[in-house]
C-alpha positions as CSV (number, residue, x, y, z in Angstrom):
1,M,-190.1,-26.6,3.3
2,K,-190.1,-22.7,3.8
3,M,-186.5,-22.1,5.9
4,T,-187.0,-19.6,8.5
5,K,-184.1,-18.0,10.6
6,R,-184.8,-19.9,13.5
7,T,-185.0,-23.3,11.6
8,L,-181.6,-22.5,9.9
9,L,-179.8,-21.9,13.5
10,G,-181.3,-25.2,14.6
11,A,-180.1,-26.9,11.7
12,A,-176.8,-24.9,12.5
13,I,-176.7,-26.3,15.9
14,L,-177.5,-29.9,15.0
15,A,-174.7,-29.8,12.7
16,C,-172.3,-28.3,15.0
17,A,-173.5,-31.1,17.4
18,A,-173.1,-33.8,14.7
19,A,-169.2,-32.2,14.5
20,H,-168.0,-32.5,18.2
21,A,-167.0,-35.7,17.7
22,P,-164.2,-36.9,19.8
23,A,-160.9,-34.8,19.4
24,F,-157.7,-35.2,19.5
25,A,-155.6,-35.3,23.1
26,Q,-153.7,-32.3,22.1
27,D,-156.8,-30.4,20.4
28,A,-158.0,-27.5,23.3
29,L,-160.8,-28.5,25.1
30,R,-163.3,-24.8,24.2
31,I,-165.7,-24.2,27.3
32,G,-168.0,-20.9,27.1
33,L,-168.7,-19.7,30.6
34,I,-171.7,-17.3,30.3
35,A,-172.0,-14.9,33.3
36,T,-172.1,-11.5,34.8
37,Y,-169.3,-9.7,33.9
38,S,-170.6,-6.2,33.9
39,G,-173.3,-4.2,36.2
40,P,-173.8,-4.3,39.8
41,Y,-173.3,-8.1,39.8
42,A,-170.3,-8.1,37.9
43,D,-168.7,-9.7,40.5
44,Y,-170.2,-12.9,39.8
45,G,-167.9,-13.5,36.8
46,R,-165.1,-11.8,38.6
47,Q,-165.4,-15.0,41.4
48,F,-166.3,-17.7,38.4
49,D,-162.6,-16.5,36.2
50,A,-161.0,-16.6,39.5
51,G,-161.7,-20.1,40.4
52,V,-161.6,-21.7,36.8
53,A,-158.0,-19.8,36.8
54,L,-157.0,-21.5,40.0
55,Y,-157.9,-24.8,39.1
56,L,-156.1,-24.6,35.4
57,K,-152.9,-22.8,37.2
58,E,-152.8,-26.0,39.6
59,H,-153.1,-28.3,36.6
60,G,-150.4,-26.7,33.9
61,G,-153.4,-25.0,32.4
62,K,-154.9,-28.7,30.9
63,I,-158.1,-30.7,31.8
64,A,-157.5,-34.8,30.9
65,G,-154.2,-33.7,28.9
66,R,-156.0,-31.7,26.8
67,P,-155.3,-27.4,26.8
68,V,-158.3,-25.5,27.9
69,E,-159.6,-22.5,26.3
70,I,-162.1,-20.8,28.5
71,I,-164.1,-18.3,25.6
72,K,-166.0,-16.0,28.1
73,K,-169.3,-14.0,27.7
74,D,-171.3,-11.0,29.4
75,T,-174.9,-11.1,30.0
76,A,-174.8,-8.2,32.2
77,G,-177.4,-10.0,34.7
78,P,-180.8,-11.9,34.5
79,A,-181.0,-11.9,30.8
80,P,-182.4,-14.8,29.6
81,D,-183.2,-13.8,25.6
82,A,-179.0,-12.5,25.7
83,A,-178.1,-15.5,27.7
84,K,-179.7,-18.1,25.0
85,R,-178.3,-16.1,21.8
86,I,-174.5,-16.5,23.3
87,A,-175.1,-19.9,24.0
88,Q,-176.2,-20.6,20.7
89,E,-173.2,-18.2,19.4
90,L,-170.6,-20.4,21.7
91,V,-172.1,-23.7,20.1
92,V,-172.1,-22.6,16.3
93,R,-169.8,-20.0,15.8
94,D,-166.9,-20.8,18.7
95,K,-167.5,-24.6,18.4
96,V,-167.1,-25.2,22.5
97,S,-167.3,-28.8,23.9
98,V,-168.7,-27.3,27.4
99,L,-171.5,-24.9,28.6
100,T,-170.6,-23.3,32.2
101,G,-170.8,-20.0,34.2
102,L,-174.9,-19.2,34.4
103,D,-175.3,-17.1,37.7
104,F,-178.9,-16.7,37.6
105,S,-181.6,-19.0,37.2
106,P,-183.5,-17.3,34.3
107,N,-180.5,-17.6,32.1
108,A,-179.7,-21.2,33.3
109,Y,-183.3,-22.0,31.8
110,A,-182.9,-20.4,28.2
111,V,-179.7,-21.9,27.8
112,G,-181.4,-25.2,28.7
113,A,-183.4,-25.4,25.1
114,V,-179.4,-24.6,23.5
115,A,-177.8,-27.7,25.4
116,T,-180.4,-30.2,24.7
117,Q,-180.5,-29.2,20.9
118,A,-176.7,-29.4,20.7
119,K,-176.2,-31.9,23.4
120,I,-173.6,-30.0,24.6
121,P,-172.9,-30.8,28.2
122,T,-173.3,-27.7,30.9
123,L,-172.3,-27.4,34.3
124,V,-174.2,-24.9,36.6
125,M,-171.8,-22.7,38.8
126,N,-174.3,-21.1,40.4
127,A,-178.2,-20.7,39.5
128,A,-180.0,-22.6,41.9
129,S,-183.8,-22.2,41.1
130,S,-184.8,-26.2,41.4
131,A,-185.9,-26.9,38.0
132,I,-183.2,-26.0,36.3
133,T,-181.6,-29.6,35.9
134,G,-185.0,-30.9,34.8
135,S,-185.2,-28.4,31.7
136,S,-182.5,-30.5,30.0
137,P,-180.8,-33.6,30.1
138,Y,-177.6,-31.8,29.2
139,I,-177.4,-30.0,32.3
140,A,-175.8,-30.6,35.5
141,R,-175.3,-28.5,39.0
142,L,-172.0,-28.4,40.7
143,S,-173.7,-25.4,43.0
144,F,-176.5,-25.4,45.3
145,T,-180.1,-25.1,44.9
146,V,-182.1,-22.1,47.3
147,Q,-184.3,-25.0,48.8
148,Q,-181.3,-27.2,49.0
149,V,-179.9,-25.0,51.5
150,T,-183.0,-23.1,52.9
151,D,-184.3,-26.5,54.2
152,P,-181.8,-27.0,57.1
153,M,-182.3,-23.7,58.4
154,A,-186.0,-24.5,59.1
155,R,-185.1,-27.2,60.8
156,Y,-182.8,-25.9,62.6
157,M,-184.8,-22.6,63.8
158,L,-187.6,-25.7,65.0
159,K,-184.7,-26.9,67.0
160,Q,-183.8,-23.5,68.9
161,G,-187.7,-23.4,69.9
162,V,-188.7,-21.0,67.1
163,K,-192.1,-21.4,66.3
164,E,-193.4,-18.5,64.7
165,A,-192.0,-16.8,61.3
166,Y,-191.9,-14.6,59.3
167,T,-190.7,-15.0,55.7
168,V,-189.3,-11.8,53.5
169,V,-187.9,-13.0,49.7
170,A,-186.9,-11.0,46.6
171,D,-189.7,-11.7,43.9
172,Y,-187.9,-13.7,41.6
173,A,-187.9,-17.6,41.0
174,S,-185.2,-18.4,43.6
175,G,-187.0,-16.0,46.2
176,Q,-190.0,-18.1,45.7
177,D,-188.0,-21.5,46.2
178,A,-186.8,-20.3,49.5
179,E,-190.5,-19.3,50.4
180,T,-191.7,-22.4,49.5
181,A,-189.0,-24.5,51.0
182,F,-188.9,-22.7,54.4
183,K,-192.9,-22.9,54.9
184,K,-193.0,-26.5,54.4
185,A,-190.2,-27.7,56.1
186,F,-190.8,-25.0,59.5
187,A,-194.9,-26.4,59.3
188,A,-194.0,-30.0,59.0
189,G,-191.7,-29.6,62.2
190,G,-194.9,-27.8,63.9
191,G,-193.9,-24.1,63.1
192,K,-196.2,-21.7,61.6
193,V,-195.2,-18.6,59.4
194,V,-197.5,-15.7,60.7
195,G,-196.3,-13.1,57.8
196,E,-195.2,-12.8,54.3
197,V,-193.6,-10.2,51.9
198,R,-192.1,-10.8,48.6
199,T,-189.7,-7.7,47.6
200,P,-188.8,-6.3,44.3
201,M,-185.1,-7.1,42.6
202,N,-184.8,-3.3,41.8
203,N,-183.3,-1.0,45.0
204,P,-186.3,-1.8,47.4
205,D,-186.4,0.8,49.7
206,F,-186.9,-1.7,53.1
207,S,-188.1,0.4,55.7
208,A,-191.6,0.0,55.1
209,Y,-191.4,-3.5,55.3
210,V,-189.5,-3.7,58.4
211,Q,-191.9,-1.6,59.9
212,R,-194.0,-3.8,59.1
213,I,-192.8,-6.8,60.6
214,K,-192.0,-4.7,63.7
215,D,-195.7,-4.2,64.2
216,A,-196.3,-7.6,63.7
217,R,-194.0,-8.5,66.7
218,P,-193.3,-12.5,65.3
219,Q,-190.6,-14.6,67.1
220,A,-188.1,-14.8,64.2
221,V,-188.0,-13.5,60.6
222,F,-186.3,-15.5,57.9
223,F,-185.1,-13.9,54.9
224,F,-183.5,-14.7,51.4
225,F,-182.0,-12.1,49.0
226,P,-179.7,-12.8,46.1
227,S,-176.1,-12.0,47.3
228,G,-174.9,-8.3,46.1
229,V,-176.8,-5.2,47.1
230,M,-179.8,-5.9,48.7
231,P,-179.1,-7.9,52.1
232,P,-176.6,-5.4,53.2
233,A,-179.3,-2.5,52.7
234,F,-182.2,-5.0,54.5
235,L,-179.6,-5.8,57.5
236,K,-179.1,-1.9,57.6
237,V,-182.8,-0.5,58.0
238,W,-183.0,-3.9,60.4
239,K,-180.2,-2.3,62.9
240,E,-181.5,0.9,62.5
241,R,-185.1,-0.1,63.3
242,G,-184.0,-1.6,66.6
243,M,-185.5,-5.2,65.5
244,E,-182.9,-7.0,67.9
245,E,-184.1,-4.9,70.6
246,A,-187.4,-5.5,70.3
247,G,-186.7,-9.4,70.8
248,I,-187.2,-10.4,66.8
249,K,-184.8,-12.9,65.7
250,L,-183.0,-12.9,62.4
251,F,-181.9,-16.1,60.0
252,A,-181.0,-16.0,56.2
253,T,-179.5,-18.3,53.6
254,G,-175.6,-17.8,53.3
255,E,-176.6,-15.5,50.3
256,A,-176.9,-12.8,53.3
257,T,-173.2,-13.3,54.3
258,D,-171.7,-13.6,51.0
259,D,-167.9,-14.1,51.7
260,S,-167.3,-11.7,48.9
261,F,-169.3,-8.7,50.2
262,M,-168.5,-9.4,54.0
263,E,-166.3,-6.2,54.0
264,V,-168.6,-4.1,52.2
265,T,-171.5,-5.4,54.2
266,G,-170.0,-4.8,57.4
267,D,-170.6,-4.9,61.2
268,V,-174.3,-4.7,60.5
269,A,-173.7,-8.7,59.4
270,L,-172.6,-9.4,63.1
271,G,-174.5,-12.4,64.7
272,L,-176.3,-13.0,62.1
273,V,-177.2,-17.0,61.6
274,T,-177.6,-18.2,58.1
275,S,-177.1,-21.8,56.2
276,H,-175.0,-22.3,53.3
277,H,-172.4,-24.7,51.5
278,Y,-169.6,-22.7,51.7
279,S,-167.7,-20.3,54.1
280,Y,-164.2,-18.9,53.2
281,A,-163.7,-20.1,57.2
282,H,-164.3,-23.8,56.4
283,P,-161.7,-25.6,58.7
284,S,-160.7,-28.4,56.2
285,A,-157.1,-29.0,55.1
286,K,-158.2,-28.7,51.6
287,N,-160.2,-25.3,51.8
288,Q,-157.0,-23.9,53.5
289,K,-154.6,-24.9,50.8
290,F,-157.2,-23.5,48.4
291,V,-157.7,-20.1,50.3
292,K,-153.9,-19.8,50.3
293,D,-153.3,-20.5,46.8
294,F,-155.9,-18.1,45.7
295,E,-155.0,-15.6,47.8
296,A,-151.3,-16.0,46.8
297,Q,-152.5,-15.6,42.9
298,F,-155.0,-12.7,43.3
299,G,-154.2,-11.3,46.8
300,S,-155.7,-10.5,49.7
301,S,-158.3,-8.1,48.7
302,L,-160.3,-10.7,46.7
303,R,-161.7,-13.3,49.2
304,P,-163.0,-16.1,47.4
305,N,-167.1,-17.3,48.1
306,Y,-168.6,-19.7,46.8
307,F,-168.8,-18.4,43.4
308,A,-165.2,-19.3,43.4
309,V,-165.6,-22.5,44.5
310,T,-168.1,-23.9,42.5
311,A,-166.1,-22.5,39.3
312,Y,-163.0,-24.5,40.9
313,D,-165.2,-27.9,41.4
314,A,-166.6,-27.3,37.7
315,M,-163.3,-27.4,36.4
316,A,-162.6,-30.7,38.6
317,A,-165.7,-32.1,37.5
318,I,-165.1,-31.9,33.8
319,D,-161.5,-33.2,34.2
320,L,-162.8,-36.3,36.2
321,A,-165.7,-37.1,33.7
322,L,-163.3,-36.9,30.4
323,A,-160.8,-39.0,32.5
324,K,-164.0,-41.7,32.7
325,T,-164.6,-40.8,28.8
326,Q,-160.9,-41.1,27.9
327,G,-160.8,-37.6,26.3
328,D,-164.4,-38.4,24.6
329,A,-166.3,-35.0,25.0
330,S,-169.4,-36.0,23.2
331,G,-172.5,-34.8,25.2
332,D,-173.9,-38.1,26.1
333,K,-170.9,-39.5,27.4
334,V,-169.6,-36.4,29.1
335,M,-173.7,-36.5,31.3
336,Q,-172.8,-40.3,31.7
337,A,-169.3,-39.5,33.3
338,L,-170.9,-37.1,35.4
339,K,-173.7,-39.0,36.8
340,G,-172.5,-40.1,40.7
341,L,-169.7,-38.7,40.2
342,S,-168.0,-37.6,43.9
343,F,-165.1,-36.1,45.1
344,E,-163.5,-34.0,47.9
345,S,-164.3,-30.4,47.3
346,P,-162.8,-27.3,49.4
347,R,-166.6,-26.8,51.0
348,G,-166.3,-31.1,52.0
349,P,-167.7,-34.1,50.1
350,I,-170.0,-33.3,47.2
351,E,-171.2,-35.4,44.9
352,I,-173.7,-35.4,41.4
353,D,-176.8,-37.5,41.8
354,A,-177.1,-39.9,39.5
355,A,-180.9,-39.9,39.1
356,T,-181.1,-35.7,38.8
357,R,-177.8,-35.0,38.1
358,D,-178.0,-32.1,41.2
359,I,-175.7,-31.6,43.6
360,V,-175.8,-33.8,47.4
361,Q,-173.6,-31.7,49.7
362,T,-173.4,-30.4,53.0
363,V,-175.2,-27.8,54.4
364,Y,-173.4,-26.1,57.4
365,I,-175.1,-23.6,60.1
366,R,-172.9,-20.6,60.5
367,K,-172.6,-17.4,62.7
368,V,-170.3,-13.7,61.8
369,E,-168.1,-13.2,63.6
370,K,-165.0,-11.3,63.7
371,V,-162.0,-13.5,63.8
372,G,-158.3,-12.0,63.2
373,G,-159.8,-8.7,62.5
374,K,-162.1,-10.4,59.9
375,L,-166.0,-10.5,59.6
376,V,-166.7,-14.4,58.5
377,N,-169.2,-17.3,58.6
378,V,-168.0,-19.6,61.2
379,E,-169.2,-23.0,60.7
380,F,-170.7,-24.6,64.0
381,D,-173.3,-27.2,63.1
382,K,-174.2,-29.3,59.9
383,F,-177.0,-31.1,57.9
384,D,-174.7,-34.3,55.9
385,R,-175.9,-35.2,52.4
386,V,-178.6,-33.0,51.5
387,K,-180.0,-33.0,48.3
388,D,-182.8,-30.4,46.9
389,P,-185.8,-31.1,48.7
390,A,-188.1,-30.6,45.5
391,K,-186.1,-33.7,44.7
392,E,-186.0,-35.7,47.4
393,A,-188.6,-38.6,46.3
394,Q,-186.4,-39.3,43.1
């Protein structure tokens, strides 16, 4: 049989997987962290790093009694080919026991094939497209799905008497998930979507879109964009065009008011109601300690957001899983230990669904207010134990 580069690489991955036998307790646990560290979404990697570092500091730099080595790799944004190549290198060359990070869904899908072939447990820290956990039996998600936080917003809007809505989403997998979940939940409650638009990801000018909405005069608008540069740009145009004065209500998922970007977004976010799984202002004692410790370690200029919390929780999940396996980091045993795992996070109670390996958690309804001179997402309503609607039948 002719050995191609591809088959040689596959053989190397399989050989490496076979070599991942249970390690001695003091061997370093090597974790490959694939994230964005450069470009417009570089804050994603910075937040991941901070959450990981805080957990390790609190636990003496160890997980399940083993010192930890984090090997960080930059994809510079959504780049599935690069993510797959990096994952292969981490497995074959760096001999990691766990893969994690994965901020963009295309990257997570690409890494899924490597995780399956190498039988490497992979914990998603952000990528939110619903089908990711179905792409490999070696993937579990500690973050959220876009559908999981969108469905409650549709139900909340219906409770507020909103019966007609326009949807605006970024044109990529997660944006399409948001559109799908909103339309399904809104229609199920008797609502009607009267218009919809998908916008490009690369620096769109929102003026024409917002004017089109104003001319249509819907009762409300629901929008979804990834955290970062798009939400502030949209909100600025929304204010400039006088949409609130025109009587059109605005709702979104929490990416629009990401805690990390709140000061950059500014007062155009005031009053916006969003749905999400974490707020810097979440009032639990565990979160208050998390925020205090975070700011003590990194300074008040870096506000923890949902990326940092999930990175912190991913380390906790690995720790708890390895405690169950008595330190055995082999893929099948770790994945079995993760199924059904539940613990208290700074965001509230979370659980990894045993059937889907996806997160089950509280989704909060929040409003942007100024508290102590800071713009924060103040939680005022919630939906308990929310699963991804795309997997509710499972």
